[in-house]
C-alpha positions in Angstrom: 13.6 -18.6 174.6 14.4 -17.4 177.9 17.0 -14.6 177.2 15.7 -11.3 176.4 17.2 -8.0 175.4 16.9 -4.8 177.3 14.1 -3.8 175.0 12.1 -7.0 175.6 12.8 -9.0 172.6 13.5 -12.8 173.2 16.7 -14.1 171.9 17.1 -17.7 170.6 18.9 -19.9 172.9 22.4 -20.9 171.9 22.5 -24.5 172.5 26.3 -24.7 171.3 27.6 -22.6 174.2 28.6 -24.7 177.1 26.9 -24.1 180.5 29.0 -23.0 183.4 31.7 -25.8 183.8 31.6 -27.9 186.7 34.6 -28.0 188.9 37.0 -30.5 187.8 37.2 -33.5 190.0 40.4 -34.0 191.8 42.2 -37.1 190.4 42.4 -39.8 193.0 45.9 -40.3 194.3 47.1 -43.8 193.8 49.0 -45.3 196.6 52.5 -44.4 195.9 54.7 -47.3 196.4 57.9 -46.4 198.0 60.9 -46.7 195.9 63.0 -49.9 196.6 66.0 -49.3 198.6 69.3 -50.2 196.8 71.4 -52.6 198.8 74.9 -53.0 197.7 75.8 -56.8 197.3 79.4 -56.0 197.9 79.8 -52.9 200.4 82.9 -51.4 201.5 83.5 -52.6 205.0 86.4 -52.2 207.7 89.0 -54.9 208.0 92.0 -55.6 210.3 95.3 -57.1 209.0 96.3 -60.0 211.3 99.7 -61.6 211.5 103.0 -60.5 210.3 103.9 -59.2 206.6 102.2 -56.7 204.6 99.2 -57.2 202.3 99.3 -55.8 198.9 95.8 -54.7 197.7 95.0 -52.7 194.6 96.6 -49.3 194.9 97.3 -49.9 198.7 99.9 -51.5 201.0 98.3 -52.7 204.3 101.0 -53.0 207.2 100.5 -55.7 210.0 97.8 -54.7 212.6 96.4 -51.9 210.5 92.7 -51.3 209.7 91.6 -50.6 206.3 88.4 -50.4 204.1 87.9 -52.6 201.2 85.2 -54.7 199.4 85.2 -58.4 200.1 85.6 -59.1 196.5 89.0 -57.0 196.5 90.6 -59.3 199.0 91.8 -62.7 197.3 90.2 -65.7 199.0 93.9 -67.1 199.6 94.6 -64.3 202.0 91.2 -64.0 203.8 92.8 -65.9 206.7 95.1 -62.9 207.1 92.4 -60.3 207.6 89.3 -59.9 210.0 86.2 -58.1 209.0 85.3 -55.6 211.7 81.8 -55.1 210.3 79.1 -57.7 209.2 79.7 -59.3 205.9 76.9 -59.5 203.5 75.5 -62.9 203.0 77.1 -65.0 200.1 75.0 -65.5 197.1 73.9 -69.1 196.8 75.4 -71.2 194.1 73.1 -72.5 191.3 72.2 -76.0 191.5 73.6 -78.0 188.6 71.9 -81.3 187.6 74.2 -84.2 187.1 75.0 -85.1 183.5 74.4 -88.6 182.2 77.7 -90.2 181.4 78.9 -90.4 177.8 81.7 -92.9 178.5 80.9 -96.4 177.3 82.7 -99.8 178.3 83.1 -101.9 175.2 85.0 -105.3 174.5 88.4 -104.8 173.1 88.4 -106.5 169.6 87.0 -110.1 169.9 88.2 -110.5 173.5 85.5 -111.3 176.1 87.7 -110.5 179.2 89.3 -107.3 178.2 87.6 -103.9 177.8 88.1 -100.3 176.4 86.5 -97.0 177.6 85.2 -94.9 174.8 84.8 -91.4 175.5 81.9 -88.9 174.2 84.1 -88.0 171.0 84.5 -91.7 170.1 88.3 -91.8 171.4 89.6 -94.6 173.5 90.5 -93.3 177.0 92.8 -96.2 177.9 96.0 -97.3 176.3 96.2 -100.9 177.7 93.3 -103.4 177.7 91.3 -103.3 181.0 89.3 -105.8 182.9 85.7 -105.2 183.1 85.9 -104.0 186.9 88.9 -101.7 186.0 87.1 -100.2 183.1 83.8 -99.5 185.1 85.8 -97.8 187.8 87.5 -95.6 185.3 84.2 -94.7 183.7 82.8 -93.9 187.2 85.9 -91.7 187.9 85.6 -89.8 184.6 81.9 -89.1 185.2 
């Protein structure tokens, strides 16, 4: 009973009232990671048309010796020898590695013959019309695989 009125009476202490609030702590600033920079995998670059004749691209006709801007994907692979990049090309993406598939072709004897063979495909059909020797049948299986 610490509080008193002006006339000297003691007041009961109000325990529910909060004391002076402390200054809120400043939240710690986490290390902000820089946003990743977007790199265009197929940027627009400058090209020069080589040789004679015109090159027809989408919505554009490129005369011989002219410079133009286009993406590498817009130029057909058959005409890449007719144009020269004037800026650095982006690296080509690596092709995924494909595991070899085990051959589904079988060499089986033709009827009751011990010297003539057929090559049977994965769907059960004969792959040859005429009977084959064993060496020829194995070569066919190797070529088909």
